[in-house]
C-alpha positions as CSV (number, residue, x, y, z in Angstrom):
1,M,2.1,20.0,81.6
2,L,0.7,17.4,83.7
3,P,2.7,18.0,86.6
4,N,1.7,21.7,86.8
5,I,-1.8,20.9,85.9
6,T,-1.4,18.6,89.1
7,T,0.3,21.3,91.1
8,I,-2.6,23.9,90.2
9,T,-5.4,21.5,91.1
10,R,-3.6,20.7,94.7
11,N,-3.5,24.4,95.1
12,I,-7.2,24.8,94.2
13,L,-8.2,22.1,96.7
14,L,-6.1,23.5,99.4
15,L,-7.7,27.0,99.0
16,T,-11.2,25.5,98.9
17,S,-10.6,23.9,101.9
18,L,-9.3,26.8,103.8
19,T,-12.4,28.8,102.4
20,L,-14.7,26.0,103.6
21,C,-13.3,25.0,106.8
22,P,-14.9,28.5,108.5
23,L,-18.0,26.8,107.4
24,V,-18.0,23.5,109.1
25,C,-15.4,24.2,112.0
26,A,-17.3,25.8,114.6
27,Q,-15.3,27.6,117.2
28,S,-16.6,27.6,120.8
29,S,-16.5,30.5,123.3
30,T,-16.9,30.2,127.1
31,V,-18.7,33.0,128.9
32,E,-18.6,33.7,132.8
33,V,-21.8,35.0,134.0
34,T,-22.0,36.7,137.5
35,E,-25.6,37.7,138.6
36,G,-28.3,37.2,141.3
37,Q,-30.3,35.1,138.4
38,P,-27.3,33.7,136.2
39,I,-29.4,31.3,134.2
40,Q,-32.0,34.0,133.2
41,K,-29.0,36.3,132.1
42,A,-27.3,33.4,130.2
43,I,-30.5,32.9,128.5
44,K,-30.7,36.4,127.5
45,M,-27.2,36.0,125.8
46,I,-28.2,32.9,124.0
47,E,-31.1,34.5,122.5
48,N,-28.8,37.3,121.1
49,I,-26.2,35.0,119.9
50,Y,-28.5,32.9,118.2
51,N,-31.7,34.9,117.4
52,V,-34.0,32.4,118.8
53,P,-36.8,32.8,121.3
54,I,-36.2,31.3,124.8
55,S,-39.0,31.6,127.4
56,F,-37.7,31.1,131.3
57,E,-40.1,30.0,134.0
58,D,-38.0,30.7,137.2
59,T,-37.8,28.8,140.5
60,R,-38.5,30.0,143.9
61,Y,-36.3,31.8,146.2
62,V,-37.3,31.5,149.8
63,N,-34.5,29.8,151.5
64,E,-32.4,32.3,153.6
65,S,-28.9,31.0,152.2
66,L,-29.9,32.3,148.8
67,L,-30.8,36.0,150.0
68,V,-28.7,38.9,151.2
69,D,-30.1,42.3,152.7
70,V,-29.9,45.0,150.1
71,T,-31.9,47.6,151.9
72,E,-29.0,50.1,152.0
73,Q,-28.3,49.9,148.4
74,V,-32.2,50.4,147.3
75,Q,-33.5,52.6,150.0
76,R,-32.5,56.4,150.2
77,T,-33.3,56.4,153.9
78,P,-33.3,52.7,155.1
79,D,-36.0,51.9,157.5
80,P,-34.6,49.2,160.0
81,S,-38.1,47.8,160.2
82,H,-38.7,47.2,156.7
83,R,-35.5,45.2,155.5
84,I,-35.1,44.2,151.8
85,K,-33.7,41.0,150.4
86,G,-32.3,40.3,147.2
87,L,-30.5,37.4,145.5
88,K,-26.9,36.4,146.2
89,T,-24.9,36.7,143.2
90,R,-23.7,33.5,142.0
91,T,-21.2,32.6,139.0
92,L,-21.7,30.2,136.1
93,L,-19.6,29.1,133.2
94,F,-21.3,28.0,130.1
95,T,-19.7,27.3,126.3
96,Y,-21.4,28.2,123.0
97,K,-20.3,27.5,119.4
98,L,-19.8,30.7,117.7
99,P,-22.3,31.1,115.0
100,P,-21.1,32.4,111.7
101,P,-21.4,36.1,110.5
102,D,-24.0,37.2,108.3
103,P,-23.1,37.3,104.4
104,S,-21.9,40.6,103.1
105,P,-24.7,42.5,101.1
106,A,-21.8,44.0,98.9
107,N,-21.1,40.7,97.4
108,G,-24.7,39.8,96.7
109,G,-25.2,37.6,99.7
110,W,-21.9,35.8,99.4
111,P,-19.2,35.6,102.3
112,S,-17.2,38.6,102.6
113,T,-13.4,37.8,102.5
114,G,-12.8,35.3,105.7
115,G,-16.5,35.3,106.4
116,R,-19.2,32.6,106.6
117,W,-22.5,31.8,105.6
118,R,-25.1,32.8,107.7
119,S,-26.4,29.7,109.6
120,S,-30.3,28.5,109.0
121,R,-32.7,28.5,111.9
122,Q,-32.4,24.9,112.2
123,E,-28.6,25.2,112.9
124,R,-29.0,27.9,115.3
125,E,-31.6,26.3,117.4
126,E,-29.3,23.2,117.6
127,G,-26.5,25.7,118.8
128,A,-28.9,27.3,121.1
129,A,-30.1,23.8,122.6
130,D,-26.2,22.6,123.2
131,A,-25.8,26.4,124.8
132,L,-28.6,25.9,127.3
133,K,-27.5,22.5,128.1
134,S,-23.9,23.9,128.9
135,V,-25.6,26.6,130.9
136,L,-27.6,24.0,133.4
137,E,-24.5,22.0,133.7
138,G,-22.5,25.1,134.7
139,Y,-25.2,26.0,137.2
140,A,-25.0,22.6,138.9
141,A,-21.1,22.8,138.8
142,A,-21.3,26.0,140.5
143,G,-23.4,24.7,143.5
144,G,-26.9,26.2,142.2
145,P,-29.1,23.7,144.4
146,E,-32.1,23.9,141.8
147,S,-32.8,22.0,138.9
148,F,-34.0,22.9,135.4
149,A,-35.1,21.4,132.3
150,V,-35.2,22.5,128.6
151,V,-38.1,21.8,126.4
152,K,-39.2,22.8,123.1
153,E,-42.9,23.6,122.3
154,G,-44.5,25.6,119.6
155,G,-41.2,26.3,118.1
156,I,-40.0,27.9,121.5
157,F,-37.4,26.8,123.9
158,H,-38.8,26.7,127.6
159,V,-36.3,26.7,130.0
160,T,-38.3,25.5,133.5
161,A,-37.6,25.0,137.2
162,T,-38.5,21.6,138.3
163,N,-37.7,22.1,142.2
164,F,-36.9,24.8,144.5
165,L,-34.6,25.0,147.9
166,N,-37.4,25.5,150.6
167,P,-37.1,27.6,154.0
168,N,-36.0,24.2,155.8
169,G,-33.0,23.8,153.1
170,K,-34.6,20.7,151.5
171,L,-35.1,20.5,147.6
172,Q,-39.0,20.4,147.2
173,Q,-40.6,19.7,144.0
174,L,-42.0,22.7,141.9
175,P,-44.6,22.0,139.2
176,A,-44.2,24.4,136.2
177,I,-47.0,27.0,136.7
178,L,-47.7,26.9,133.1
179,D,-48.2,23.1,133.0
180,T,-51.3,23.8,134.7
181,K,-54.6,22.7,132.8
182,I,-57.0,25.1,132.5
183,T,-60.2,25.7,130.3
184,I,-60.8,28.9,128.1
185,P,-64.7,28.5,126.6
186,P,-65.2,28.9,123.0
187,G,-66.1,32.6,122.1
188,Q,-64.8,35.7,120.2
189,R,-62.8,37.9,122.5
190,T,-60.0,40.5,122.0
191,R,-56.7,39.2,122.5
192,A,-56.2,41.6,125.5
193,A,-59.2,40.1,127.2
194,L,-57.9,36.5,126.2
195,L,-54.7,37.2,127.9
196,N,-56.0,38.4,130.9
197,E,-58.7,35.4,131.3
198,I,-55.8,33.1,130.8
199,C,-54.2,34.6,134.0
200,Q,-57.1,34.9,135.9
201,V,-58.3,31.1,135.3
202,L,-54.7,30.1,135.9
203,S,-54.8,31.9,139.1
204,K,-58.0,30.4,140.3
205,T,-56.9,26.7,139.2
206,A,-53.6,26.7,140.8
207,A,-54.6,28.9,143.8
208,V,-51.6,31.6,143.0
209,Q,-51.7,34.9,141.8
210,V,-50.7,35.4,138.2
211,G,-50.3,38.7,136.9
212,I,-48.8,40.4,133.7
213,W,-45.9,42.9,134.4
214,D,-45.2,43.8,130.7
215,S,-47.6,43.0,128.0
216,P,-46.4,41.5,124.7
217,Y,-47.5,44.3,122.5
218,N,-49.1,47.9,123.8
219,E,-52.8,47.4,124.9
220,G,-54.0,49.6,122.6
221,S,-52.2,48.0,119.5
222,N,-54.1,46.2,116.6
223,Q,-52.2,42.9,117.8
224,M,-53.9,43.2,121.3
225,Q,-57.5,44.4,120.3
226,A,-57.9,42.4,117.4
227,V,-60.6,39.5,118.1
228,T,-59.3,36.0,118.4
229,A,-61.2,32.7,118.7
230,I,-58.5,30.6,120.8
231,S,-59.9,28.5,123.5
232,G,-59.3,25.0,124.9
233,S,-60.5,22.7,127.3
234,G,-58.2,20.9,129.8
235,V,-55.0,22.5,127.9
236,T,-52.0,23.9,129.7
237,A,-51.7,27.5,130.0
238,R,-48.5,27.5,128.2
239,S,-50.1,26.1,125.1
240,L,-52.6,28.9,125.1
241,L,-50.2,31.4,125.7
242,S,-48.0,30.1,122.7
243,Q,-51.0,29.9,120.4
244,L,-51.9,33.6,121.2
245,L,-48.3,34.9,120.8
246,A,-48.0,33.1,117.5
247,E,-51.2,34.7,116.2
248,M,-49.9,38.0,116.8
249,D,-46.3,37.6,115.8
250,G,-47.6,36.5,112.6
251,Q,-49.7,39.7,112.3
252,S,-46.7,42.0,113.3
253,S,-44.5,40.7,110.4
254,T,-42.7,43.4,108.3
255,K,-40.8,42.9,105.0
256,H,-38.0,44.5,106.9
257,E,-37.7,42.3,110.1
258,T,-39.9,39.8,111.7
259,W,-40.0,38.4,115.4
260,E,-41.3,36.1,117.9
261,T,-42.2,36.8,121.3
262,A,-41.0,34.7,124.6
263,W,-41.5,35.3,128.2
264,T,-40.1,35.1,131.7
265,I,-42.2,34.2,134.6
266,G,-41.2,34.1,138.2
267,G,-41.5,35.9,141.4
268,G,-43.3,32.9,142.7
269,A,-41.8,33.3,146.5
270,N,-44.9,34.5,147.8
271,S,-47.4,32.4,145.6
272,S,-47.6,34.9,143.0
273,Y,-46.2,35.1,139.5
274,F,-45.7,37.9,137.1
275,L,-45.3,37.6,133.4
276,N,-42.9,39.6,131.2
277,F,-42.7,39.4,127.6
278,H,-40.1,40.3,125.2
279,H,-39.4,40.1,121.3
280,V,-36.4,38.5,119.6
281,I,-35.7,39.4,116.3
282,L,-35.3,36.5,113.7
283,R,-32.6,36.6,110.9
284,D,-33.5,33.8,108.7
285,N,-31.8,32.7,105.5
């Protein structure tokens, strides 16, 4: 009997190891991204893969070597006196670890046959951090002249440009616009008013124009019209913006799904910036 018991035990251990391997043996995939702004597109892909919010603060595009005439493509009747420039497409490669699929509801939350456990928020953030590192390395390997950095603040990843290629073809330092320290005095104001005030004070302090292209929520929504007491003296615009979004996102939670809001900011070629907001649905255990 003992040999049979030993054989059975070995078979159980083998089956267990095969079942658990998908849980611990992460597979990787390599993606090719061809776009005028390949980093931004790659970031959106990583958000969708890992369900974590990532904000993007883009560089400036003012050097002619980065631009191409797109007048014929965007104007029905091209005007020779008004040429329109777009970004030349660039290609980068990045690698990411494949996250495990969600557990099967039919099995009461247990993995379906051949499936794996759903990863935790921490695991997904670790995967996103590695993928972002690969994106920036891929951009540099593809000849992208600008540099970018990844920081995490308030539970959100921020990819920020650190320089840009100036008209003379030289790399020039580019302080992140949202690193600008501003002061919002204490007081009660609607969240919509606070968002506009942040942009106005930031514009005046940094001597640039900062506007809102897409609001985080509908202007008339409860999230935007509710009163807030958020303020700050000599704090970064990014910090105030993060506090405001966290407050609104907390109110918008439902039992069916929750989300967090991230942003992109760019268009700094002519000393003007525009904020775009987007929601990332969370899928935590």
